[in-house]
C-alpha positions in Angstrom: 0.2 -0.2 0.0 2.5 2.4 0.9 4.8 1.4 -2.6 1.4 2.5 -4.4 0.9 5.6 -2.6 4.5 6.8 -3.3 4.2 5.9 -6.7 0.6 8.0 -7.1 2.4 10.9 -5.4 5.4 10.8 -7.8 2.7 11.2 -10.7 0.7 13.7 -9.1 2.9 16.8 -10.1 3.2 15.5 -13.6 -0.6 16.0 -14.0 -1.1 19.0 -12.3 1.8 21.1 -14.1 0.4 23.9 -16.2 1.1 24.6 -19.6 3.9 26.9 -20.6 2.4 30.4 -20.3 3.1 33.0 -23.4 2.2 36.9 -24.0 0.7 37.9 -26.8 1.3 41.7 -28.2 -0.7 43.7 -30.4 0.1 47.1 -31.9 -3.0 49.5 -32.2 -2.5 51.8 -35.3 -5.0 54.5 -34.0 -5.0 54.5 -30.3 -0.8 54.4 -30.3 -0.7 51.5 -27.7 0.3 48.2 -27.5 -2.3 45.6 -25.9 -1.1 42.8 -24.2 -2.9 39.8 -23.5 -2.3 36.7 -21.4 -1.8 33.6 -23.6 -3.6 31.2 -21.4 -6.6 33.0 -20.4 -6.7 35.2 -23.6 -7.6 38.5 -21.7 -6.2 41.6 -21.9 -3.2 42.3 -19.2 -3.4 46.0 -20.1 -2.6 48.7 -23.0 0.5 50.9 -23.1 1.0 54.0 -24.8 4.3 53.4 -27.1 4.2 56.4 -29.7 2.3 57.5 -32.8 1.0 55.0 -35.4 2.4 51.8 -34.1 2.4 49.2 -36.7 5.1 46.3 -37.4 6.3 45.0 -34.0 9.4 42.2 -33.2 10.7 40.7 -30.1 14.3 41.0 -29.3 16.1 37.6 -29.5 16.2 37.2 -25.6 12.4 38.0 -25.4 13.1 40.8 -23.0 12.1 43.6 -25.4 9.8 44.5 -28.2 10.7 46.6 -31.1 7.9 48.7 -32.4 7.5 50.8 -35.6 6.0 53.8 -34.5 5.4 55.5 -37.8 4.7 58.8 -37.4 7.7 59.7 -34.7 9.9 58.2 -37.5 11.4 55.7 -35.1 11.5 52.5 -33.5 10.6 52.2 -30.0 11.7 49.8 -27.6 9.1 48.4 -25.2 10.7 46.6 -21.9 8.2 43.1 -21.8 8.9 42.5 -18.2 7.9 45.9 -17.1 5.5 46.9 -19.9 7.3 50.3 -20.3 8.8 52.2 -23.1 12.7 52.3 -22.2 14.1 53.9 -25.5 13.9 54.9 -29.0 16.2 54.1 -32.1 16.0 56.4 -35.3 15.1 54.5 -38.1 14.2 56.7 -41.2 11.0 58.4 -42.4 7.6 56.5 -41.7 8.8 52.9 -40.7 6.3 50.1 -41.3 7.4 46.5 -41.1 10.8 45.3 -39.4 12.5 41.7 -39.1 15.7 40.9 -36.7 18.3 39.0 -37.7 19.1 35.5 -36.2 22.1 37.3 -34.8 20.1 39.6 -32.6 21.8 42.4 -33.3 20.9 43.6 -36.7 17.2 44.8 -37.2 15.9 45.8 -40.8 13.5 48.5 -41.2 11.4 49.5 -44.2 10.7 53.2 -44.2 7.9 54.0 -46.7 8.8 57.7 -47.3 12.3 57.6 -48.2 12.4 54.6 -50.0 15.4 52.8 -47.9 15.6 49.7 -45.9 17.6 50.7 -42.8 19.8 48.2 -40.7 19.9 49.2 -37.1 22.7 47.7 -34.8 20.7 47.3 -31.7 23.5 47.3 -29.5 24.2 50.7 -30.2 20.6 51.9 -30.9 21.5 53.5 -34.2 21.3 52.7 -38.1 24.5 51.7 -39.6 23.5 51.0 -43.0 20.5 52.2 -45.5 19.8 50.3 -48.7 17.9 51.9 -51.6 14.8 50.1 -52.9 11.7 50.6 -54.6 9.1 53.3 -53.9 7.1 52.5 -50.3 8.9 49.6 -49.1 7.1 47.7 -47.0 7.3 43.6 -46.4 10.7 42.0 -45.2 11.5 38.4 -45.8 14.7 36.8 -44.5 16.2 33.4 -45.8 16.9 30.6 -43.6 20.7 31.0 -44.0 20.2 34.5 -43.2 22.0 35.6 -46.3 19.2 37.4 -48.3 16.6 39.7 -47.6 13.5 40.2 -49.9 12.0 43.6 -49.4 8.6 44.5 -51.4 7.7 48.0 -52.5 4.0 48.9 -52.6 4.0 51.6 -55.6 7.0 49.7 -58.0 5.2 46.3 -57.6 8.7 44.5 -57.0 10.6 42.0 -54.8 14.1 43.4 -54.2 16.6 40.7 -53.8 19.5 42.3 -51.2 22.5 40.3 -50.8 23.1 41.0 -47.0 27.0 40.5 -47.3 27.4 43.4 -49.4 23.9 45.5 -48.9 23.2 45.7 -52.1 20.3 44.9 -54.5 21.1 42.2 -56.8 17.7 41.5 -58.3 14.3 43.2 -58.8 11.3 40.9 -59.4 7.9 42.3 -60.6 5.0 40.7 -58.5 1.5 41.2 -58.3 -0.1 44.9 -57.3 0.9 46.7 -54.1 2.9 44.0 -52.7 3.0 43.8 -48.8 4.4 40.7 -47.1 7.4 38.6 -48.1 8.1 35.1 -46.6 10.8 32.4 -47.4 9.5 29.0 -47.3 11.5 26.9 -44.5 13.8 25.2 -47.0 14.7 28.6 -48.6 13.7 27.4 -51.9 10.5 29.5 -52.6 9.5 33.5 -51.7 5.8 34.0 -51.1 4.8 37.3 -51.8 1.4 38.7 -51.2 -0.5 41.5 -53.3 -3.0 43.4 -51.8 -4.6 45.2 -54.9 -3.6 42.0 -57.2 -5.4 39.7 -54.8 -2.9 37.0 -55.1 0.2 35.5 -53.9 3.3 35.5 -55.9 5.5 32.3 -55.6 9.1 33.2 -56.4 11.7 30.5 -57.3 14.7 31.9 -55.1 17.1 30.1 -57.3 16.0 31.7 -60.9 14.5 34.8 -59.3 11.5 34.0 -61.2 7.8 34.0 -60.4 6.5 30.4 -61.2 2.7 30.9 -60.1 0.2 33.5 -58.6 -2.0 31.7 -56.2 -5.7 33.4 -56.3 -8.4 33.3 -53.8 -12.2 32.8 -54.8 -14.7 33.2 -52.0 -18.3 32.7 -52.4 -20.5 35.7 -52.2 -17.2 37.9 -51.9 -16.4 40.3 -54.6 -12.7 39.9 -55.8 -11.9 43.5 -55.1 -12.2 42.8 -51.3 -9.9 40.0 -51.4 -6.6 41.9 -50.3 -3.7 39.6 -49.2 -1.4 41.1 -46.7 0.0 39.2 -43.8 1.5 35.6 -44.6 2.2 32.9 -41.6 3.8 29.6 -42.1 3.8 26.4 -40.1 7.1 25.3 -38.4 6.8 22.1 -40.3 7.1 24.1 -43.5 3.9 22.5 -44.7 1.1 24.9 -44.7 0.9 28.7 -45.3 -1.7 31.2 -43.8 -2.5 34.4 -45.7 -4.8 37.3 -44.2 -7.2 38.4 -46.9 -8.1 42.2 -45.6 -11.5 43.0 -45.8 -12.7 39.7 -47.3 -12.4 38.9 -43.2 -11.0 35.5 -44.1 -7.7 33.3 -43.7 -7.0 31.2 -46.1 -5.0 28.1 -45.9 -2.5 27.0 -48.5 -0.9 23.4 -48.7 2.6 24.3 -49.9 3.2 21.1 -51.4 0.2 21.6 -54.2 0.1 25.3 -53.8 -3.3 25.1 -53.5 -5.9 26.8 -51.2 -7.4 24.1 -49.1 -10.0 26.4 -47.0 -11.1 29.8 -45.7 -11.7 30.8 -41.8 -13.9 33.4 -41.2 -12.5 35.5 -38.7 -12.9 39.6 -37.8 -13.1 42.5 -40.0 -10.0 43.6 -42.3 -7.6 41.0 -40.9 -4.1 42.4 -41.2 -1.5 39.9 -39.5 -1.0 36.6 -38.1 1.1 34.7 -35.3 1.4 31.3 -34.1 1.4 30.3 -30.2 4.7 29.0 -29.2 3.3 25.2 -29.1 1.5 25.9 -33.0 -2.0 24.8 -31.8 -3.3 28.7 -32.0 -3.0 31.5 -34.3 -4.1 34.9 -33.6 -5.2 37.7 -36.4 -5.4 41.4 -36.0 -8.7 42.6 -37.4 -8.3 46.3 -38.0 -12.0 47.4 -38.3 -13.5 45.1 -35.8 -10.8 46.3 -33.2 -10.1 42.6 -32.0 -7.8 39.2 -32.1 -9.3 36.3 -33.4 -7.9 33.2 -31.6 -7.7 30.1 -34.4 -7.9 26.6 -33.1 -5.2 25.5 -35.9 -5.8 21.7 -35.6 -9.7 21.8 -35.6 -9.6 25.0 -38.3 -12.5 26.8 -36.3 -12.2 30.4 -34.6 -12.5 29.9 -30.8 -13.1 33.5 -29.7 -12.5 37.1 -30.7 -10.4 39.3 -27.8 -11.4 43.0 -27.9 -7.9 45.2 -28.2 -7.7 49.0 -29.3 -8.5 50.6 -32.0 -7.1 49.9 -35.4 -4.8 46.4 -34.5 -2.1 46.1 -36.7 0.9 43.9 -35.8 1.0 40.9 -33.5 3.9 39.2 -31.9 3.8 36.0 -29.2 6.5 35.8 -26.4 7.1 32.1 -25.0 
């Protein structure tokens, strides 16, 4: 009996051990705030002022800081994720929109819409150390898995610019659909997906040949084509699936990356912008700019679990493990 009791007690901690906690950060473009959500309860911890028109956000390598494009302030705001306070600023260029951190944790790439530049910020120095001229209204930033190439999209030029990160020079310019927004490399680095908001499509670029090999389009019953406006792209860790936010179509499209075909659509909030996954990959979060909320999607069951109100015009989203 004593042996059975000891065995039972040994198992109890394993059964009662809580799931790993995580935190969700959402930038609210109109409220000038970051809303912080608890990942377990899916409830807001609070909203915090960070600067004018926050859009793109990304976590630092150690997850202790959140870097925020505060576009109307022409800088990157540094937000402490432990204290939920602004601790500093880094000048970036005019009207920064999206940003991406290199795996080295030091180099931060920022697309600046007004001056047609991609800035390279050294986060240890807190300043711009390089600028790369690109097309008109640069936005999306996609990094190759080996860290050697950056693809930037320019909304007005309708191009994807291939930047060699050893030379910081543009090596190729690839014409894609109208108003390209986001660029994502596939996990193997062989292809780049580029969403085209006005082109209502996703261009698939073969990176070796630097050519568009396919344009994925979207047909949703009862939804006019002009309201299907692809923006955010999210790839699953296993590299098998891509999710694309379709803007005012209020849908997220699921794409099989083996066939490059749309497998289903998920109805979310109004004007869905960007997407992020929970650390375990079981939930997806979408920012919905018109309904002012975040949709929580069960990825396994392919259904929306709930909507969580945040600030006005939610735009960017990042998840801290």
